[in-house]
C-alpha positions as CSV (number, residue, x, y, z in Angstrom):
1,M,12.2,149.5,-36.8
2,D,15.1,152.0,-36.5
3,N,17.4,149.6,-38.3
4,I,14.7,149.8,-41.7
5,K,15.7,152.6,-43.8
6,E,13.7,153.6,-46.7
7,K,15.1,153.7,-50.2
8,N,14.1,156.2,-52.9
9,P,16.0,154.6,-55.5
10,T,17.4,156.6,-58.6
11,E,20.0,154.8,-59.8
12,E,19.8,153.4,-63.3
13,V,21.5,149.8,-63.6
14,G,20.2,148.6,-66.9
15,L,18.1,145.7,-65.3
16,N,14.6,147.3,-65.4
17,S,13.3,145.2,-68.6
18,L,14.5,142.1,-67.6
19,T,12.3,139.1,-67.6
20,A,12.5,136.5,-64.4
21,Y,14.2,134.0,-66.8
22,E,16.5,136.6,-67.7
23,H,17.1,137.9,-63.8
24,L,18.1,133.9,-63.6
25,R,20.5,133.8,-66.1
26,N,22.2,136.8,-64.7
27,M,22.2,135.5,-61.1
28,C,23.4,132.1,-62.0
29,K,26.0,133.3,-64.3
30,N,27.4,136.4,-63.1
31,V,26.7,137.1,-59.5
32,R,29.0,135.5,-56.9
33,N,27.5,133.6,-54.4
34,E,28.6,133.9,-50.5
35,S,27.1,131.3,-47.9
36,S,27.5,132.4,-44.5
37,S,25.9,129.1,-43.2
38,G,23.6,131.3,-40.8
39,S,26.2,133.1,-39.3
40,G,25.9,136.6,-41.0
41,F,28.2,138.8,-42.0
42,I,29.3,142.2,-40.6
43,N,28.2,143.7,-43.8
44,P,25.0,141.6,-44.7
45,I,24.7,143.0,-48.1
46,T,26.1,140.0,-50.2
47,P,26.4,140.1,-54.1
48,R,23.1,138.2,-54.2
49,L,21.4,140.9,-52.1
50,E,22.8,143.7,-53.6
51,Y,21.9,142.4,-57.3
52,I,18.3,142.3,-56.1
53,M,18.2,146.2,-54.5
54,K,19.9,147.1,-57.8
55,S,17.1,145.3,-60.0
56,L,14.4,147.1,-57.6
57,A,16.3,150.3,-58.2
58,S,16.5,149.9,-61.6
59,M,12.5,149.5,-62.0
60,G,12.3,152.7,-59.6
61,I,10.5,150.5,-56.6
62,S,11.0,151.5,-53.4
63,Y,12.1,149.2,-51.0
64,E,13.3,148.7,-47.2
65,L,16.5,146.9,-46.1
66,D,15.9,145.6,-43.0
67,V,19.0,144.7,-41.0
68,F,19.3,142.7,-37.8
69,E,21.4,140.9,-35.6
70,A,22.1,137.3,-36.8
71,H,22.2,135.5,-33.1
72,N,19.3,137.6,-31.7
73,G,21.9,140.1,-30.0
74,E,22.2,143.8,-30.0
75,L,22.5,145.3,-33.5
76,S,26.1,147.1,-33.5
77,N,28.7,148.1,-36.0
78,S,30.6,144.9,-34.9
79,S,27.9,142.1,-34.9
80,N,27.5,139.7,-37.4
81,K,23.8,140.7,-39.2
82,L,21.5,139.5,-41.8
83,A,19.1,141.3,-43.7
84,N,15.5,141.1,-45.5
85,V,14.5,143.3,-48.4
86,I,10.7,144.3,-48.5
87,V,8.9,145.7,-51.0
88,K,5.2,147.2,-50.1
89,F,2.3,147.8,-52.6
90,N,-0.8,149.1,-50.9
91,A,-4.2,148.6,-52.2
92,E,-6.2,151.8,-52.7
93,R,-8.9,151.0,-50.4
94,E,-8.3,151.1,-46.9
95,S,-6.9,147.3,-45.8
96,I,-5.0,145.7,-42.8
97,D,-5.0,142.7,-44.7
98,C,-1.9,141.6,-46.6
99,T,-0.4,138.9,-48.7
100,I,3.0,138.3,-48.2
101,F,5.3,136.5,-50.9
102,S,8.7,135.3,-49.9
103,A,11.8,134.1,-51.5
104,H,15.0,133.5,-49.3
105,H,18.1,134.7,-51.0
106,D,20.9,132.9,-49.1
107,I,22.2,129.7,-50.5
108,A,23.9,126.8,-48.5
109,N,26.4,126.0,-51.3
110,A,28.6,128.7,-52.3
111,K,30.2,126.7,-55.5
112,S,26.6,125.9,-57.3
113,E,24.8,127.8,-59.3
114,N,21.5,127.7,-56.8
115,C,18.9,127.8,-59.8
116,Q,16.1,126.1,-58.3
117,D,17.1,126.7,-54.6
118,N,16.2,129.5,-54.3
119,T,17.3,131.8,-57.0
120,A,14.3,131.2,-59.5
121,S,11.9,132.1,-56.7
122,V,13.9,135.3,-56.1
123,C,13.9,136.2,-59.8
124,N,10.6,135.8,-60.3
125,L,9.7,138.2,-57.0
126,I,11.6,140.5,-58.8
127,E,9.6,140.3,-62.1
128,L,6.3,140.3,-59.7
129,C,7.2,143.4,-58.4
130,S,7.7,144.7,-61.8
131,L,4.1,143.5,-62.9
132,L,2.7,144.9,-59.7
133,Q,4.3,148.4,-59.9
134,N,2.2,148.7,-63.2
135,I,-1.3,147.5,-61.4
136,P,-3.6,150.3,-60.2
137,K,-4.3,150.5,-56.6
138,E,-7.8,149.8,-57.2
139,N,-7.1,146.6,-58.6
140,L,-5.4,145.0,-55.8
141,K,-7.2,142.9,-53.5
142,Q,-5.3,143.6,-50.3
143,N,-1.9,145.2,-49.4
144,V,1.1,142.9,-51.0
145,I,4.4,142.4,-49.4
146,I,7.3,141.1,-51.4
147,A,9.9,139.7,-49.1
148,F,13.6,138.9,-50.0
149,T,14.3,136.8,-46.7
150,D,17.6,135.8,-45.2
151,C,18.7,132.7,-43.8
152,E,16.3,130.2,-44.7
153,E,19.1,127.7,-45.0
154,V,19.9,127.4,-41.4
155,G,16.7,127.9,-39.3
156,G,14.5,130.6,-41.5
157,R,15.7,133.6,-39.3
158,G,14.8,135.8,-42.0
159,M,11.1,134.6,-42.0
160,T,11.5,134.5,-38.3
161,R,12.2,138.3,-38.2
162,I,9.0,138.7,-40.2
163,V,6.9,136.6,-38.0
164,E,8.5,139.1,-35.1
165,Q,7.4,142.1,-36.6
166,I,3.8,140.7,-37.6
167,D,3.9,140.2,-33.6
168,E,4.5,143.7,-33.5
169,G,1.6,144.7,-35.5
170,I,3.8,146.2,-38.7
171,Y,2.2,143.4,-40.7
172,Q,-1.6,142.5,-39.7
173,Y,-3.7,139.4,-40.7
174,P,-1.3,138.1,-43.3
175,S,-1.5,135.2,-45.6
176,I,1.9,134.2,-46.5
177,Y,3.3,132.2,-49.2
178,A,6.8,131.1,-49.4
179,L,8.5,130.4,-53.0
180,E,10.5,127.3,-53.5
181,L,11.8,125.7,-56.6
182,S,10.0,127.7,-59.4
183,A,12.0,127.2,-62.6
184,N,10.2,125.4,-64.5
185,G,7.0,123.0,-64.7
186,R,3.1,123.6,-64.6
187,N,2.3,121.3,-62.5
188,Y,1.5,123.3,-58.9
189,W,2.4,121.7,-55.5
190,I,1.5,123.5,-51.8
191,E,3.0,122.6,-48.6
192,G,1.5,123.0,-45.2
193,V,-2.2,123.5,-45.9
194,S,-5.4,121.1,-46.6
195,E,-7.5,121.7,-49.3
196,H,-10.1,123.7,-47.4
197,D,-7.4,126.3,-46.4
198,K,-8.0,129.5,-48.2
199,L,-4.6,129.5,-49.6
200,F,-5.1,126.6,-51.3
201,K,-8.2,128.0,-52.9
202,S,-6.9,131.3,-53.7
203,L,-4.0,129.5,-55.5
204,Q,-6.3,126.9,-57.1
205,D,-8.6,129.6,-58.2
206,S,-5.7,131.4,-59.8
207,M,-4.3,129.1,-61.8
208,L,-4.3,129.5,-65.7
209,E,-4.2,125.8,-65.9
210,G,-3.6,122.1,-64.3
211,E,-4.2,120.9,-60.9
212,L,-2.8,121.8,-57.6
213,T,-1.3,118.9,-55.3
214,I,-0.9,118.9,-51.5
215,V,2.8,117.6,-50.6
216,N,5.1,117.4,-47.9
217,T,8.6,118.8,-48.4
218,P,11.6,118.9,-46.3
219,Y,12.4,122.0,-44.3
220,N,10.7,125.6,-45.7
221,E,10.8,129.0,-44.3
222,S,6.7,128.8,-44.3
223,M,7.0,126.2,-41.3
224,N,8.4,129.1,-39.1
225,A,5.1,131.3,-39.8
226,R,3.1,128.4,-39.1
227,R,4.8,127.4,-35.8
228,S,3.4,130.7,-34.6
229,Q,-0.3,129.9,-35.9
230,L,0.0,132.1,-38.9
231,S,-1.7,131.4,-42.1
232,A,1.4,130.3,-44.2
233,C,2.4,127.8,-46.8
234,C,4.8,127.0,-49.3
235,I,4.7,126.5,-52.8
236,G,6.5,125.6,-56.3
237,I,6.0,124.0,-59.5
238,L,7.2,120.6,-61.0
239,P,7.4,119.3,-64.5
240,D,5.3,116.3,-65.3
241,T,7.5,113.3,-64.6
242,D,8.6,114.8,-61.4
243,M,5.0,115.6,-60.1
244,E,4.4,111.9,-60.4
245,A,7.4,110.8,-58.6
246,V,6.2,113.0,-55.7
247,K,2.8,111.6,-56.0
248,S,4.2,107.8,-55.9
249,Q,7.3,108.3,-54.0
250,G,7.0,111.7,-52.1
251,Y,10.2,112.9,-53.5
252,C,11.5,113.8,-56.9
253,G,15.0,114.7,-58.5
254,T,14.1,118.3,-58.6
255,W,13.9,118.4,-54.9
256,G,17.2,116.5,-54.8
257,L,18.8,118.7,-56.6
258,C,18.9,121.6,-54.1
259,H,22.3,122.7,-52.8
260,S,24.2,120.2,-55.1
261,F,26.3,121.1,-58.3
262,E,24.1,120.0,-60.6
263,D,21.3,123.0,-59.5
264,T,22.2,125.0,-62.7
265,F,20.5,127.3,-65.1
266,E,20.9,125.1,-68.2
267,R,19.5,122.4,-66.3
268,S,16.5,124.0,-64.9
269,A,15.3,127.2,-66.1
270,N,12.4,127.7,-68.3
271,M,11.3,130.9,-69.4
272,E,7.4,130.3,-70.8
273,D,6.8,128.1,-67.4
274,M,8.4,131.3,-64.9
275,K,6.1,133.6,-66.9
276,H,3.0,131.2,-66.6
277,F,4.2,131.0,-62.6
278,N,4.0,134.7,-62.2
279,E,1.0,135.6,-63.9
280,T,-0.5,133.1,-61.4
281,L,0.8,134.8,-58.3
282,L,-0.3,137.9,-59.9
283,R,-4.0,136.7,-60.1
284,I,-4.0,135.9,-56.6
285,V,-3.5,139.4,-55.4
286,T,-5.4,141.1,-58.3
287,K,-9.3,141.9,-59.2
């Protein structure tokens, strides 16, 4: 773990009071997109990743920047790299269990706003960090890890990195929720588990309203964790018409937005739905 650097942020960047919705508007409209197509960069801190780090710094939240070689080789100054950002919130009681919420910060189409895939989930996790910062440690059920992951769009290398760290004992007994398509809707969906799974039950019990539907989705990074026999799922929200389409046809228009020019802030973002979603995530990990 020599390449993980602890940040003790002091820089004020004026982002500390923003909601997930406002962060989403900022990222869609003002942050330049860069897509490495999975090959990484010599400097892996893209403008999107820089925005995440500055947002955390503005709230006084410490984070770890985990830089790793893009092609599983030896990390060097000249090698292409990827990067995850990790935020940890430890419960008061001694706990080796943890809940991991992940959202990938990389994108496939640099000319798209990438609102639903996956900027909304990134912004929801930024706001979740601000909510968790104000939760007393004794009110956390267990340790919470927020992971902003790289390279989901080409094989899920960022999640694979976390799986490797779990194998090394850095994170123990994790329950993993990978977030996708979380800009609007009050209908919750979950992929990768049955209704008897603890992840399903925990999310269902934490929802303020509505029902939880098990769906099949295209590839998402939780699949990398499940290949290693870890407890992991993918979750998101949909509006009524899209959920009905998924139930009847197995697919919906919102899923079709991914990677397209039509994946815009104006088309997808809903402030109240994003707030509702984050309240549910908070309930998963608090007493």
